[in-house]
N, C-alpha and C positions, 0 to 999 in steps of 0.2 A: 504493499498499500501506499504511495509517495503521500508529499507535505499535499499535493492539492484534492484529493483523494479525499485524508483527512478533515481538512479543513468542512469540511460539507459533511460530517456527523454531528449529528448530538452528543449530547453527555446522558443520556437515558434510555436507556432497550428498547429494542424496534421491542413495536405491542402484537404479540404474539398467542398462542396456549400456552408456553408457555412460562409468561408473563405474566400470566394470571393466577394461574395454576399456583403459582407463587405467589404470587401477591396474597392472597385466601391463606398460605398457608403463613406471610408472616403477621399478617391481623389478626390472626388465632394466635400465629408467637407474641404480639401486640399483648393481647388480653390477657394471657397465663403467668406472661411476666411481668406484664405490672401489676398483676393483686397478687403476685410473687410476692414482689418489692413494700407497697405501701399496707396488701391486708394482711400475709402471714409475718414475712421480712417486721416489718416498722406496726406490727397491733394494731390497725384501725378495725378491723371490723370485730379483735378479741376485748373481751375485759384487761387489759391493761391499754386498753387505747385510749392517749392525754384527753383533758377538752382543752386544751391552749390549743388555736389558734396556728403559732409560729412552732407545732408540738404539732400537726394533723399529719399523718401516713400520706396521707394521698398526696399534700400538699410539697412534703418533702421525695416521694418517690416524685414529684412533676421536677422539682431541681435538676433533683440528678439528672432525669431522662433529658428533663429544656436544656440541660449542658451538654448530652450529649448530642443532643441533636442539633446544638450550635456548632459543634465544634466540628459535627460530619460534615456539617452542609457547608462550610466553612475547606471542608476538605476539596469537600465538591467542589465548590463555586471555581476553585484554584485549582483543580487539578484542567489537564492539556484536553484529552481524549475522557469518551466513557472508559469507568473500570466497574463491572460488575460487580465485584467484593464493596465496594467504597458506596456503591449506589444504595446497592438492598441492604446494608450498613446503617443509611440514611434512612430508610421506610419505614427498619425495625424496630428505629430512634422513634420515628413519627409516630408508630403506631404504639408503641411505649409507654407515650407522651400525652398522645390521647388520651388513652385506658386512663390514665391517674387523672388527667385534664378533668376527662366530662366530669370521673367520680368524684371531684373536688368543688367542680359546680355543682351537679342538680343532686347530689348530698354534703357534702359540707358549707356551702353559702345557702342549699335550702332550698335554687328554684325548680326544683324537682325536675322529673326526667318530658317534661313534656315542655318547660321551658327552658330548658337547656338545651332542647334539640332545635327551637324557634331560632333561639340565641344562635348556634352557632348555624345553622345552614343558613342565616340573614348575613352573618360572617362570610362561610362561601364562596356567597355572590356578589358577596362586595365584592374579595377578593379579585373574582371571578371577573366582576364588572369591570375591575378599575385595571386588573390588568388588557384587557380589551380596549379600556378606551388609552390606555396605552403604548399598546405594539404592537393594536391592530391583529392579535392577534391568539389565542387563548391554546392553540395544539404545541401535539409536543413535539413537532416539527423546528420549534424555533428556537428549541433545550439545548442552544450554542452558545447565545447571549449573558452574559452575568446577569442583566434584567431580569429578562426571559425566568435567569433558576432562583431566582431570589425569587418574584411573581409562585413559580413551579412548585416553592419546593414551603412557603408561608401556605399558601389553596388544602397542599394535601395534609398540613400539618391542619389547616382547620377541617379538615376532608373527615382526619381518621377519629378527631374529638366529635368529631356529629356521627359516624359512625358509632361510637362508644355509648353514646347515650340514646341515641338513637332505638335500637339492636338492647340494650337494657328496657328501656320504655318497653316494646312492643314485646321484651321475653316475658316482663315480672306479669306483663295480661295472660287473657289463658288460655293464649296460647301452647305457651311456657316455650322451653328452649326449643325444640325440636319441630313444633311447627313454626316456630318464627324462623326458624334454620330452612324452613319450605319456602314459605312468603316467601325470603333474601333472594334465595334462589332461585326459583319459579322468575321473581321478577328478571335477574341477570339470565336468566338463559325466554326471555322478550324480546333484552336487550340485544341478545346477541342472534335475533330471526329479526329484530328491525335491521340488524346491522346487512345480512343475507340477503334477503330479500324485502327492501325500504328505500329509500330515499334521502332517510333524515337522517340530518349532518352528520357526521363521523365525529368531528372536535365533540356535538351536543351529548354522541352514546357512548365518549369514552368515558369523556364525564361519570355521568353518573354510573357507569357502571364499575370508572372506579371508586366511587361516592361507596355508593352500592353492598361491593364485595368490605367492606367496614362494618356493616353492621353484621355480617354473614358469619365475618371471623369474629366477630366477638361474643355472639348466642353459641355458636362449633365452642367457643374458648372457656365463655361458662358451662357449657355444656360437660365439659370435661371434669369441672372442679369445682361444681356446686354441690353441695350434700346431694343426698338421699333423697332426703326431706321434701329439696322445692326442686328435685329432678334431677339431679346430674347423676353425674355416673359417682362423684366423689375424690376422682384421683387428685394424686400429688403435685397442685401447680408446678414444684422444680422439677419432679416428672416427667409432665407433660408437658413443660417448653425445653427442657435439654430432647424430646422425642423429638417436636417440631421444627426445634434447631437444628439440629440431626439433618432432617428431613430436607429443609434450607437449602443449605452447605448443598447434601446429596445433586438436589436438581440444579442447584449454578452447575456443578461439574456436567454436569448432563447433558441437559440446553445450551450451555456456549451460549450464551446471548451477545447477538452482534447491538450498536450503537441503532440507531436510527435514521436515514437520513435525514436529512435539512433540508431536504424540499418532502419529503414524505405527507402528502394531505391523507390519509387514510389509514385507518388501523389493518395491521395487515397477521 
């Protein structure tokens, strides 16, 4: 690959089936890993949970994962070309930070799942609107310029946080974890059908699918580690996170992802 070829590549992976599989696993990992830190390690859902605001487990967890996310996104923006390990590390950091941020907003701040979901949905829309107004497009084809990358990661972080709140909200109702997973999985299937059999804007379909993978991962992650009494499998959060992390690593090796061309206008 010569320098001219490198110049026309983005710093995000091509949108393939492998991308979506890893993305769903990453969102599930984000749920179990985020809960491992805020709920298990920091004891937010145990009798040892502190009543002090600055000792809140969700807030501390957000600080930990938020710092990791900031460092990884900075490294991603500074990188000269697409690096799948760096990219997916940043995605995972955004999912874990999204988990703890959503839990802090909906539980510790007391605005509830509905309030948190609405607030975060507006944040996602605002981010996409400002991005489009500033650069003229929100396509992944533009993710080879620093300004576009900043908008990309801000939008992703909001979407990951929204997905957690939305997943928890739906799963907390009569559908439970499996019913909610079926709903979100079905919506993703409808988006895939729209991609193949309709003329709906491909960029809009990409962001709709990207956002919906997060609540799907959230409810699957909760199904794995929540108690039997709440409809879960009651698996160890740490063990589930290790298995999911190992699967992600294996799939990154298996799929050998390439960077999306800068002139891509459709999801491939």
